[in-house]
MIDO-75396 format. One record per atom (N, C-alpha, C): x, y, z; residue in three letters. Coordinates in steps of 0.05 Angstrom, whole numbers, plus 5000, padded with zeros to 4 digits. Last residue first. Example, Ala and Ser with C-alpha at 12.3 -4.5 7.8 and 13.67 -1.06 7.14 Angstrom:
2
525749555142SER
527349795143SER
525850015157SER
526448865156ALA
524649105156ALA
526449345156ALA
END
This chain:
502
807346823082GLY
804946723068GLY
803146583087GLY
809647443114GLY
809747153108GLY
807247053096GLY
809347963131GLY
809347913102GLY
809447623094GLY
813047833188PRO
811348023173PRO
811647983143PRO
812647173211ILE
814347373200ILE
812647573184ILE
809146783227ASP
810046963248ASP
811847183237ASP
808246473183HIS
806046643191HIS
806946843212HIS
812346133173ARG
812546393160ARG
810246583169ARG
815545743220SER
812845833211SER
813146113199SER
820445643237ARG
819445463217ARG
816845553206ARG
821645973278LEU
822646053252LEU
821645873230LEU
817646163327ASP
818245923312ASP
819146003284ASP
819046513383LEU
818646553355LEU
819546303340LEU
817046753447SER
817946523430SER
817246573402SER
819147393467GLN
816947213461GLN
818046993443GLN
824947453510THR
823247533487THR
821147323483THR
828447283549GLY
826947523555GLY
825147613531GLY
833047003505ALA
832247033533ALA
830747303536ALA
830646733445VAL
832346943458VAL
831246993486VAL
830446043428ASN
829146293436ASN
831146483449ASN
832745553415GLY
833045763396GLY
831646023404GLY
833045133449GLY
830645143432GLY
830645373413GLY
836045483503PRO
835645233487PRO
833045233472PRO
836846193491GLN
836145963508GLN
835945713490GLN
841846653482VAL
839946483468VAL
839446243485VAL
842647293514PRO
843347003510PRO
841146853497PRO
843247903477LYS
841847733496LYS
842447443492LYS
848148383471GLN
847048143459GLN
845747973481GLN
846549063482ALA
847848823492ALA
846548573479ALA
847849653443THR
845949453454THR
847549203462THR
851250003417GLY
849850103441GLY
847849903453GLY
850249743352PRO
851749923370PRO
850050013394PRO
848249063347ALA
847749343341ALA
849249513361ALA
853348543339GLN
850948663350GLN
850648953343GLN
856548333277GLY
856048323306GLY
853548453315GLY
856848803225PRO
857848553237PRO
857348563267PRO
851449043188GLN
853349103210GLN
854248833221GLN
847748923150GLY
849849103141GLY
851849163163GLY
842348853194ALA
843448803167ALA
845549013161ALA
843848743264PRO
842548883242PRO
843948843215PRO
844648063288ALA
845648343285ALA
844148473262ALA
838847733317ALA
841247743301ALA
842148033298ALA
834047673344GLY
836547693360GLY
839047703344GLY
829447693317VAL
830547423321VAL
833147433335VAL
828648243316ARG
826648073330ARG
827647793335ARG
832748423286GLN
832848483314GLN
830848313329GLN
831148253235MET
833548133247MET
833648193277MET
826748593227ILE
826348303229ILE
828748173243ILE
829349093226ALA
827249043246ALA
826748743249ALA
832649033182ASN
833849063208ASN
831849003230ASN
828849013141LEU
830448773146LEU
831748793174LEU
826949533144ALA
825049313149ALA
826649053156ALA
831549823129ASP
830349863156ASP
828549633163ASP
832349643077ALA
834349583097ALA
833249613125ALA
827749853053GLY
828149563054GLY
830149483075GLY
828850403058ALA
826550293071ALA
826749983074ALA
833350443025ALA
833650503053ALA
831250383069ALA
831050312976LYS
833250152986LYS
833550193016LYS
827350722971LYS
826350452973LYS
828550262984LYS
830951152967ARG
829051142989ARG
827950852993ARG
833651032920GLU
835151042945GLU
833251032969GLU
829451072883ARG
830750812887ARG
832350812913ARG
828451622888GLU
826351432896GLU
827551152900GLU
833251832868ALA
832551882896ALA
830451682906ALA
832651672814ARG
834851562830ARG
834351602860ARG
828251982801GLN
828051692800GLN
830251562816GLN
830552482806ARG
828252412823ARG
827852112823ARG
834352472765GLN
835252502793GLN
833052422812GLN
830952432721LEU
832752222727LEU
833852232755LEU
828152932725PRO
826752682728PRO
828552442734PRO
832253382767THR
831253282741THR
829753022745THR
830453822821TYR
831753582811TYR
830553492785TYR
828054272843GLY
829554312819GLY
831054062809GLY
824654232885PHE
827454282892PHE
829154322867PHE
819954092859ALA
820154362870ALA
823054432877ALA
821153562848GLU
820953752825GLU
821154032835GLU
820853352899GLY
823453342885GLY
823453532861GLY
815353422907ALA
817353562925ALA
820053572911ALA
813253092870LEU
812753382867LEU
814753542884LEU
814352602890ASP
815752682866ASP
815452982861ASP
814852562961SER
813252602937SER
815052692914SER
817152493011GLY
818352342989GLY
816752372963GLY
810952583044PRO
813952573046PRO
815052403024PRO
805952913004ALA
806852683020ALA
809852683022ALA
802953553011LEU
804853382998LEU
805553153016LEU
799153723048TYR
798653773019TYR
800453593002TYR
800053693101GLY
798753473089GLY
798253503059GLY
802954073127ALA
800154133123ALA
798653903110ALA
808053853122GLU
806753863148GLU
803853923146GLU
808753953067ILE
808653673077ILE
807353673104ILE
808854503066GLN
806754373052GLN
806554083060GLN
813454593097LYS
810954693107LYS
808554563093LYS
817354373063VAL
816854253089VAL
814154343101VAL
817054733019VAL
816254453016VAL
815654323043VAL
818755223043ALA
816155203031ALA
815254913028ALA
823955093061ASP
821955183080ASP
819155153069ASP
826454973012THR
826154773033THR
824054843053THR
826155482987THR
824855252975THR
824355032996THR
829355793021ALA
826555863017ALA
825055633005ALA
834355523016ALA
833055543042ALA
830055603039ALA
835655582961PRO
835055312972PRO
833655332999PRO
832256122928THR
834356032946THR
833655762957THR
830056072859PRO
829656122888PRO
832056032904PRO
829356242802ILE
831856182814ILE
831556232844ILE
824556002753GLU
825256152777GLU
828056062788GLU
823655632714PRO
825255862707PRO
825956042731PRO
824354932722LYS
823055172731LYS
824855422725LYS
824954552663ARG
826154632688ARG
824954902696ARG
819354212635TRP
821254432635TRP
822454472663TRP
816753712600ILE
817653762627ILE
819853972625ILE
811153692558THR
813953752561THR
814553822589THR
806453172547GLU
807153412562GLU
810153442564GLU
801852902499ILE
804652912511ILE
805053182525ILE
797052772477LEU
797052932502LEU
799752932515LEU
797752432436GLN
796552682429GLN
796552872453GLN
799451942455ALA
801552142448ALA
800352412440ALA
795151612460GLN
795851772484GLN
798051972478GLN
795051382409ASP
792951562417ASP
793751732441ASP
801251382371PRO
799551272392PRO
797451482401PRO
801951442303ILE
802151592327ILE
800251472348ILE
805550942266SER
803151102271SER
803551242298SER
810550722261GLY
808750702238GLY
806250862241GLY
814350772299LYS
812350562303LYS
810450532280LYS
817851172279GLN
818950932293GLN
816950702294GLN
814751572257PHE
816851452241PHE
817851192253PHE
811651672303ALA
810351582278ALA
812451452260ALA
815451852339LEU
813951602345LEU
812651492320LEU
816852332313ALA
818852122317ALA
817551852323ALA
811952602317ALA
812952532291ALA
815052312293ALA
811852672373ARG
809752512359ARG
810652422332ARG
816352992378MET
816352732391MET
814152552379MET
814653442350ALA
817053292341ALA
817153022353ALA
810453612382GLY
809853522355GLY
812253362343GLY
813353772426GLU
811553542429GLU
810753432401GLU
816054212402LEU
817553992415LEU
815853742417LEU
811854542385ALA
813654422365ALA
815254192377ALA
809554652436GLY
807954542414GLY
809654412393GLY
813554902466GLU
812954622472GLU
811154492451GLU
814155432453PHE
815955242441PHE
815054952445PHE
810155702483ALA
810455762454ALA
812055542440ALA
810855532535ARG
808355462521ARG
808655502491ARG
816055752544HIS
815455472547HIS
813055382531HIS
815056292537LYS
816656152517LYS
816255852519LYS
812256382584ARG
810856422558ARG
812356282536ARG
816356312620LYS
814156112620LYS
812556142594LYS
819356762609ALA
820556502604ALA
818356292603ALA
815857152626ARG
816557142598ARG
817756872591ARG
815857052681GLN
813357012666GLN
813957002636GLN
821157192692VAL
820256912697VAL
817756862681VAL
820957742681LEU
822757572666LEU
821957272669LEU
817357912720ARG
816657942692ARG
818457762675ARG
820457792767ASP
817857662762ASP
817057682733ASP
825058012785THR
825257832763THR
822657702756THR
823458322828SER
824558462805SER
824758282781SER
822057932866MET
819958102854MET
820958242829MET
827157732878ARG
825157562866ARG
822957722853ARG
829358192902ILE
830658082878ILE
828657902863ILE
826158252947ALA
826158462926ALA
827358362900ALA
827557782975ASP
824757822965ASP
824658032944ASP
832957892986ALA
832257662970ALA
829457692958ALA
834258612980SER
833758362995SER
833058142976SER
839458942941SER
836658892949SER
836458642966SER
845259322956PRO
844059072946PRO
841259032957PRO
844660042947ASN
845359812963ASN
844059562952ASN
846160362884ASP
844460302907ASP
845560062922ASP
848560522839SER
850360502862SER
848660452887SER
847960342771SER
846760382796SER
848760352819SER
846360332704LEU
848460402723LEU
847260472750LEU
842459782679ALA
842760062687ALA
845160092705ALA
841859232668VAL
842759412646VAL
843459692656VAL
840658932713TYR
841758792690TYR
843058992670TYR
838159242750THR
840959182755THR
842259032731THR
832959262734LEU
834659492727LEU
837559422731LEU
830558652705PRO
831258812728PRO
833159032720PRO
826758672643LEU
829158592658LEU
829358762684LEU
823058752602GLY
822158632627GLY
824458532644GLY
824359022556ALA
824958732557ALA
824058602583ALA
822859552566GLU
821859422542GLU
822159112544GLU
825559672614GLU
822559682613GLU
821559532589GLU
830859612597ALA
829759442618ALA
826759442618ALA
831260032559VAL
831559752550VAL
830359562571VAL
830560472594ARG
828660422572ARG
828760132562ARG
835060422626ARG
832360392638ARG
830260342616ARG
838960552588GLY
838860282601GLY
836160222614GLY
837761082578TYR
837360882557TYR
837260602568TYR
839361292628PHE
836561322619PHE
835961122597PHE
844761172627GLU
843061052648GLU
840161072640GLU
846461502585LEU
846661212582LEU
844961062603LEU
845562002609VAL
843961922585VAL
844061622581VAL
849361982649ARG
846461992657ARG
844761922633ARG
853961972618THR
853261742634THR
850361742643THR
853762492596HIS
853462262579HIS
852762012595HIS
854662802641ALA
852262842626ALA
851662602608ALA
859762662658SER
857562562673SER
854862602659SER
863962912630PRO
862862662619PRO
860462562634PRO
864163592617ASP
863863402639ASP
862563152628ASP
869163872574ALA
866463792579ALA
866363582601ALA
873864392594ALA
873264112585ALA
870364042592ALA
874565052570SER
873764872592SER
873064602581SER
880165262533PHE
877365212535PHE
876765022558PHE
885065752548GLN
884365472546GLN
881365442550GLN
889566262520GLY
887466162537GLY
886965862533GLY
893666832507VAL
893466532508VAL
891266452528VAL
895067362465GLU
893367272487GLU
893066972485GLU
901367652448PRO
899067482442PRO
897667392468PRO
902768352462ARG
903368072467ARG
900967892460ARG
905168912427GLU
902868752436GLU
903668462440GLU
909169222406GLY
909269162435GLY
906969002445GLY
909169292353ASP
907669492368ASP
907769442398ASP
911768832336ALA
913069092332ALA
911769312348ALA
910068362389ASP
910368442361ASP
911668722360ASP
913467992441PRO
911568192432PRO
912168272403PRO
914667282439GLU
915567552440GLU
913467742431GLU
913266722478LEU
912466892455LEU
913467172459LEU
913666112500MET
915266352501MET
914766512476MET
909165752534LEU
909665852507LEU
911166112509LEU
909365212572PHE
909965492574PHE
910765592546PHE
908064702552ARG
906464812574ARG
906965122577ARG
907364422493GLY
908964632505GLY
907464772527GLY
903864082469ILE
904963992495ILE
906864202507ILE
902464362422TYR
900464332443TYR
901864262470TYR
906964342389THR
905964602398THR
904164572422THR
907263802382GLU
909463942394GLU
908664212404GLU
902363722354TRP
902763602381TRP
905063732396TRP
903163992306ALA
901064072324ALA
901363972352ALA
910264112296THR
907763962292THR
905664062312THR
913664722276LYS
913064512295LYS
910464362288LYS
917764882221ALA
915064902233ALA
914664662252ALA
924465102229ASN
922564902219ASN
919964922235ASN
928365422251GLY
926465542232GLY
924465352220GLY
931365222289ASP
932465212262ASP
930565332242ASP
928265252335ALA
930665422333ALA
931865432305ALA
921465202307ASP
923665132325ASP
926065312321ASP
915365582305VAL
917665462291VAL
919765402312VAL
910965922315PHE
910765632319PHE
912965492302PHE
911066452302ASP
911366382331ASP
911466082336ASP
909966502250GLN
912766502257GLN
913166432287GLN
904466532248MET
905666272242MET
908566262250MET
902466952305SER
902866902277SER
904266632273SER
897467172352ALA
899967032346ALA
900066982315ALA
892667382369GLY
894767572364GLY
897467432358GLY
890666882412VAL
889767122398VAL
892167302394VAL
889866192419MET
891666422420MET
890466642403MET
887365632459TYR
887165822437TYR
889166052441TYR
886764932470ARG
887765202477ARG
887365382453ARG
882964372494GLN
883864552473GLN
884764822483GLN
885163862540PRO
883364082532PRO
884564262511PRO
885963252544THR
887663442531THR
885963682522THR
881763012571SER
884462952579SER
886563142567SER
877363242545PHE
877563262574PHE
880463212584PHE
877963112493PHE
878163392500PHE
878463432530PHE
877162562498GLU
879662662486GLU
880062952494GLU
872062532518ALA
874262462536ALA
876962552525ALA
868962662474GLY
869162862495GLY
871462802514GLY
869362172448VAL
870562402436VAL
870962622457VAL
866561862485GLU
869261792479GLU
870662032466GLU
861562102485MET
863062112509MET
865962042504MET
859961992433ARG
860362272440ARG
861962292466ARG
859561432439LEU
861561542421LEU
862061842427LEU
855261402475MET
857861312484MET
860061412465MET
851261612442ALA
851961752467ALA
854661662477ALA
851161212403ARG
851861482395ARG
852661642420ARG
849360782434CYS
852060772421CYS
852961052413CYS
844260962448ALA
846360922469ALA
849160912457ALA
841860942398ALA
842161202412ALA
844261182434ALA
842060392388ASP
843460582370ASP
843960842384ASP
838760212430THR
841560132429THR
843160312411THR
833960432414VAL
835160532439VAL
838060452440VAL
833160142366ASP
833360432365ASP
834760542390ASP
832759612386ARG
834859682366ARG
835259982366ARG
828359642419ILE
830959582431ILE
833259652411ILE
824459762380VAL
824959952402VAL
827759902414VAL
824459302347PRO
825359562336PRO
825959772358PRO
827058762389THR
824958912376THR
826059172364THR
829458202396ILE
830858462391ILE
828958632375ILE
826257772394GLU
826357912420GLU
827758182417GLU
822857752330SER
825257732347SER
824857862374SER
816957382312LYS
818457632315LYS
820857592334LYS
813456922268GLY
814857012292GLY
816357272289GLY
810256672232HIS
813156652227HIS
814756782249HIS
804956752234ARG
805956512247ARG
808956462240ARG
800757252238ASP
803557222231ASP
804756982247ASP
795657292257HIS
796057342229HIS
798957302220HIS
796557172310VAL
794557012295VAL
794957052265VAL
803657152324ARG
801057282323ARG
799057112307ARG
809256952364ALA
807356912342ALA
804857072346ALA
814156992393ARG
812357222390ARG
810457192366ARG
817456472358ASN
817556662381ASN
815756902374ASN
816855802341VAL
816156082334VAL
816056252360VAL
819455282313LEU
819555402340LEU
819255702336LEU
816054862267PRO
817355122273PRO
817255192303PRO
817254252242LEU
815854372265LEU
817254632272LEU
816353842189VAL
817854082197VAL
816154222218VAL
813953422157PRO
815553372181PRO
817353602189PRO
807353522138THR
810053602132THR
811753572158THR
803152942133TRP
803753202144TRP
806753262138TRP
802652432111GLY
800252602112GLY
800752882124GLY
806352062100VAL
805452072127VAL
803052262131VAL
808851912051ARG
805951912053ARG
805051912082ARG
814051862030HIS
813451732056HIS
810451722062HIS
817451851979GLN
814551871982GLN
813751722008GLN
822852181963ASP
822051991984ASP
819052031989ASP
826752251912ARG
824052321918ARG
822952111937ARG
833152531896ASN
831552321908ASN
828752421914ASN
835052911861ASP
836852691869ASP
835252461882ASP
833053321810ILE
832053161831ILE
834052931837ILE
836053961798GLN
835753681790GLN
834853511814GLN
835054631779TRP
835054431800TRP
834554151788TRP
839254941728PRO
836654861739PRO
836954641761PRO
845155321748ALA
843755121732ALA
841055051744ALA
848355671775ALA
845655771768ALA
844155571750ALA
851855181811GLY
851655461804GLY
848755541798GLY
848854591803ASP
851554701801ASP
851254991792ASP
844154271847ARG
844954401822ARG
847754521825ARG
839053841876SER
841853951875SER
842154091848SER
834153591922LEU
834953711897LEU
837853801899LEU
829353141947GLU
832053241950GLU
833053341923GLU
823053161975ILE
824453171950ILE
827253291955ILE
818452782009THR
820752962012THR
822452941988THR
811152732015GLN
813752662004GLN
815952872011GLN
806552922036ASP
806552642028ASP
809352552018ASP
807353462050PRO
805953282068PRO
806152992061PRO
814253632035LEU
811453642029LEU
809953442047LEU
820353972030PHE
818653812048PHE
815753852041PHE
825853971992LEU
823054071991LEU
821353882007LEU
832354151998THR
830453942005THR
827654072007THR
838354281960ALA
835754371972ALA
834054121978ALA
844854521946PHE
843054301952PHE
840454421964PHE
850154691903GLN
847954771919GLN
845954541922GLN
857254741897ASP
854754581894ASP
852654681913ASP
861655011910ASP
860055121888ASP
857454971884ASP
861354831977GLY
863054951956GLY
861355081935GLY
855454681989ASP
857954541994ASP
859854621972ASP
849454972019THR
851554951998THR
853854792008THR
842354942027TYR
845054942037TYR
846954902014TYR
835555012044LEU
837655072025LEU
840355072039LEU
829054752049GLN
831654782062GLN
833854812041GLN
822354912052LEU
824754892035LEU
827254942051LEU
815754662062ALA
818154782072ALA
820454732053ALA
808554712068ALA
810954622054ALA
813354772065ALA
805054782111ARG
804054672086ARG
806354562069ARG
804954682180VAL
806554762157VAL
805554622132VAL
798554852211ALA
800954682207ALA
802554782183ALA
793154972215ARG
795055052235ARG
797554882235ARG
789454892176LYS
790354652190LYS
792254722214LYS
788755432161ARG
786455262168ARG
787355022184ARG
793855632149ALA
792355752172ALA
789955572180ALA
799655362135ASP
796855312129ASP
795255402153ASP
805555712116TRP
803755632138TRP
800955592127TRP
811755532087GLU
809155652083GLU
807255532104GLU
818655662106TYR
816255492103TYR
813855662097TYR
825855552103VAL
823455732102VAL
821055562097VAL
832555522123LEU
830055382120LEU
827755582121LEU
837155792135ASN
837355592114ASN
834755432110ASN
836056152174ARG
837956232153ARG
838256032131ARG
833255922214ALA
831756072194ALA
833456162171ALA
836255272226SER
836055562229SER
834255682208SER
834254652256GLU
835154812232GLU
834555102237GLU
835654052287VAL
834754322292VAL
835954492269VAL
833153372276THR
835253582274THR
833953852279THR
832452702284VAL
831252962292VAL
833453172292VAL
831252082259LEU
833152302258LEU
831652562264LEU
828951512299PRO
828551722278PRO
830651952281PRO
832450922309VAL
831451172322VAL
831251382301VAL
834950532282ASP
832050502286ASP
830750732300ASP
839850732234SER
838950702261SER
835850672262SER
841650902185ASP
843150692198ASP
842350652227ASP
838051292166GLU
838851072148GLU
840150842164GLU
832351542199ALA
835251522198ALA
835951272182ALA
826951942178SER
827951682184SER
830951682181SER
825652592209GLY
825852402187GLY
826852132196GLY
824153252226VAL
824152972234VAL
824152802209VAL
826453872247VAL
825853702224VAL
826153412233VAL
824954482276ILE
825654202282ILE
824654032259ILE
827255152270HIS
825654932261HIS
826754662271HIS
825955832291SER
827755632282SER
826055382277SER
824456542296ARG
823656262291ARG
826156092285ARG
826657012310GLY
823756992311GLY
822756712306GLY
832057072315HIS
830857102288HIS
827857102288HIS
832757032372VAL
834157232356VAL
832657282330VAL
829456612389LEU
829356862403LEU
830657092387LEU
831056212354ALA
828256302354ALA
827956572367ALA
836456142368ASP
835756252342ASP
832956352340ASP
835555922420LEU
836956172417LEU
836356302390LEU
832855442408PHE
831555642425PHE
832855922421PHE
836955182379GLY
834455252366GLY
832855462382GLY
840655102419HIS
841355272396HIS
838855362381HIS
837754762454PRO
838355042462PRO
839255222439PRO
837954282420ALA
835454432424ALA
835954722435ALA
843154082424GLU
842254202399GLU
839754372403GLU
843853852474SER
845554072467SER
844654222441SER
839753492475ASP
840253642500ASP
842153872495ASP
839853232427LEU
838153472429LEU
838453622456LEU
842352792406ASP
843952992419ASP
842453262422ASP
839352372389ASN
839752582370ASN
841252822382ASN
839252072435ARG
840651962412ARG
841052162390ARG
836052402468GLN
838852362474GLN
840352262450GLN
830852372444TRP
832152622450TRP
835152602453TRP
829951822443VAL
830051972417VAL
831552242421VAL
829951742498GLU
831951612482GLU
832251752455GLU
825352022512TRP
827952122521TRP
830251992507TRP
821551692489MET
821951952478MET
824552072487MET
822351232523THR
822551212494THR
823051492481THR
821451402576GLY
824051312568GLY
824451312538GLY
818051962601ASP
817851722585ASP
820651652574ASP
818552152670ALA
819052212642ALA
819051942626ALA
813152062717GLU
815852022708GLU
816052082678GLU
807752122725GLU
809552322737GLU
812352302726GLU
801852082684THR
804251972695THR
805952202706THR
797552322659GLY
796952142681GLY
799452012693GLY
800252342593PRO
798352432613PRO
797852222634PRO
807452232588TYR
804652182579TYR
802752282600TYR
812952682582ARG
811452482596ARG
808652462584ARG
819752872573PHE
816952862563PHE
815552642577PHE
825053302598GLY
823853052590GLY
821053092579GLY
827353792608GLU
828253572625GLU
826953302617GLU
829754372576VAL
827854142575VAL
829053912591VAL
830355032593ASP
831654772595ASP
829554552595ASP
830955672593LEU
829555492576LEU
831155222576LEU
833756092616ARG
831655972632ARG
829955772616ARG
837156322580GLU
838356182602GLU
836356032620GLU
833756622548HIS
834856362538HIS
835956202560HIS
832857092576VAL
830756902573VAL
831756622565VAL
837957322574ALA
836557312599ALA
834257112599ALA
839357322519ASP
840557112537ASP
839157092564ASP
836457772500VAL
835957492490VAL
836857292510VAL
838558202528VAL
835658162527VAL
834957872519VAL
844058152516LEU
843158112543LEU
840158052544LEU
844058272462GLN
844858012470GLN
843857952498GLN
842458822465PRO
840758622451PRO
841458332459PRO
846859052497TRP
844159022508TRP
842458822492TRP
852359142488GLY
851258872486GLY
848458842497GLY
854659642445ILE
853359592471ILE
851859322469ILE
860059952412ALA
858159732414ALA
857159702442ALA
862260462366THR
862060342393THR
859960132393THR
866660732318ARG
864260592325ARG
864460492354ARG
869261182267LEU
869261072294LEU
866560932300LEU
868461412218GLY
869361132219GLY
869361012246GLY
867261942227ALA
865061772218ALA
865861472219ALA
870662342239LEU
870362132259LEU
868161932252LEU
870462712199GLU
872962562202GLU
872662322221GLU
865662982206PRO
865762762187PRO
868262592189PRO
864763082278PRO
865563172251PRO
865762932232PRO
858963042318LEU
861462922310LEU
862163022282LEU
854163302325ALA
856163332346ALA
858863232337ALA
851863182273ILE
851663442285ILE
853963482305ILE
850862682249GLY
852462872235GLY
852463152247GLY
848362242269LEU
846662472262LEU
848162692248LEU
850161602245SER
850861842260SER
849062072250SER
847560972253THR
847561202236THR
848061452252THR
851460382269MET
849460582275MET
849760822256MET
852059742252ARG
853160002244ARG
851060212249ARG
852859182295GLN
851159362280GLN
852659622274GLN
855258782324ARG
856658872300ARG
855059072283ARG
853358502368GLY
854658752372GLY
856158862348GLY
850458042361GLU
853258012363GLU
854758272367GLU
845258252355TYR
845758062376TYR
848758032381TYR
845958582310TYR
845258702336TYR
845858512358TYR
847058202271ALA
849058412276ALA
848458542303ALA
842457892270ASP
844957772279ASP
846957982286ASP
838858272249LEU
838458172276LEU
841058042287LEU
841058342197THR
840958562216THR
840658472244THR
840457822176ASP
843157932179ASP
843158172199ASP
834857802174LEU
836257632192LEU
839157722197LEU
833958182133HIS
832958232160HIS
834358062181HIS
836257902090SER
837258172098SER
836458242127SER
833257422086LEU
836157422093LEU
837157692103LEU
828057462067ASP
828557452096ASP
831457482104ASP
828557432012THR
827457672024THR
828157682054THR
830356922003LEU
832157141997LEU
831257402010LEU
825756632020PHE
828356592033PHE
830256822028PHE
821956801984ARG
821656872012ARG
824256842027ARG
824156561938GLN
823856851939GLN
823556951968GLN
823756021951GLN
826356141946GLN
826256441949GLN
818255961954LEU
819755931978LEU
822656041975LEU
816856061900ARG
815756231921ARG
817456211946ARG
819555641874ALA
820255911867ALA
819256101889ALA
816955191895LEU
819855221899LEU
820655511894LEU
811755271875LEU
812255271904LEU
815255311910LEU
812755211821ASP
811755461831ASP
812255491861ASP
814554681820GLN
816354891811GLN
815355161822GLN
809954411837GLU
812354401853GLU
814354621846GLU
806554531794GLU
805854621820GLU
808254621839GLU
809254271752ASP
808854561751ASP
808254671779ASP
813853781781SER
811353861768SER
811154161768SER
820553591769LEU
818653741785LEU
816153811769LEU
822252921753SER
822253201747SER
820153341764SER
821552391761LEU
824252491764LEU
824552781758LEU
816152101797SER
817052271775SER
819852381781SER
816151421820PRO
816051711824PRO
817151861800PRO
811850891798LEU
814451001800LEU
814351301804LEU
806650711790SER
807950631815SER
810750761819SER
805150871738PRO
803951001762PRO
805350941788PRO
811050951696ALA
808850781707ALA
807750901732ALA
812051591668PHE
812951351681PHE
810451191689PHE
813952111625ALA
811851921632ALA
813151671645ALA
816752711647VAL
817252461633VAL
815152261643VAL
815153411639PRO
815053161654PRO
815452911636PRO
819553911622VAL
817453741610VAL
817453481626VAL
820454501656VAL
821354231653VAL
819054051643VAL
821755151638THR
819554951642THR
820754681636THR
824855691669MET
825155461651MET
823055251658MET
END
């Protein structure tokens, strides 16, 4: 349907979509519908709801409705997701986190919302951070959006989002937001009716306020790939089939099949002549059968039950395949009865996982820092020059032992590489920026108390914070004139004799 534009004065926004905007809206809608099927598949694997395809060889058609689930895809994603924690943002040349950007982060509840975006990016290949002005606050509005309700076009030359479309519903009503570099258009419609413009916000910031969190980006593909790769999906399906075969085999193992040769249907009736059920026939441990007219007795036998260990070995093989593909320690997915490894062996086994987490830091911090710059632009009207070099502070993805960390930091301090009380030492211990600032205040408070105690001891007074004299010391008598017996004369009227005096 073609909407005829209505003529307005140049200073007023158009209340209808232009031909270019309609074409863009149609393209983004088509991409959105195309992506939904693939996103549904990834969600099913992550949540263990996938329907595997049976080969139709080992299992009869009657068992086609049975299903098994293995949580390896979720394990692959969560192992990385658990190591993605943002602790703040700082400007270049500073050690402490910036308070303004952290206020934006906290006021938008991003300490709990951002991990949702990281998780969706690992599962779907991407999620999004959207920045805009808040109606009832001076702090910009920053939200995290899923790939299930937002899609974008990428400008390869500018390495930025050219346009984005967000779709959501409320009952039968449908709503959309079209994000453009110079304006944001809010749309709505009822059912299949044409889109109507509700609001056209011409912010003219010059860039689209949508920052994608892209996982496994390529130069030619800036929409990302899931951590649940085709290899992991195929191996998971194979493992589910192996587990299903093991479940079916367990039925025959617990109740092995029997066979009879030379028996007739009349042999399987009760005393009243009624036919027995299959289960009644099976559980009869001693079958009382009479010989036939020729004196032949039926032959009774039992099939050997299948050994389930063959299936467990197959499952262990598939677990190793998943571990190799995802860079996980074998203990995460494989069946193992080995003795526990040493601490050094455990750290070495998680090295690939740690490196993958650090790669995610670099992949996601571009969008996070861009969101902070966008928030500053909405808040201050322009982006400060120093904000171009914002640095994201991540919690270290390694999980070292406290003893090993303490030993390493102490040795670096003894070697003179780190100063005692250094902020870098606190960061190595895993303390957050706020915790390190609190520790610094505590050190300064303790140092001030020590200096005051030294001064008070020189004048013969009790140490600060203690009533009376210092423990384990005797109070020296004060001589006339205010001097302490056995000490050098100190004129309290002269500030030159007090350390730091003017």
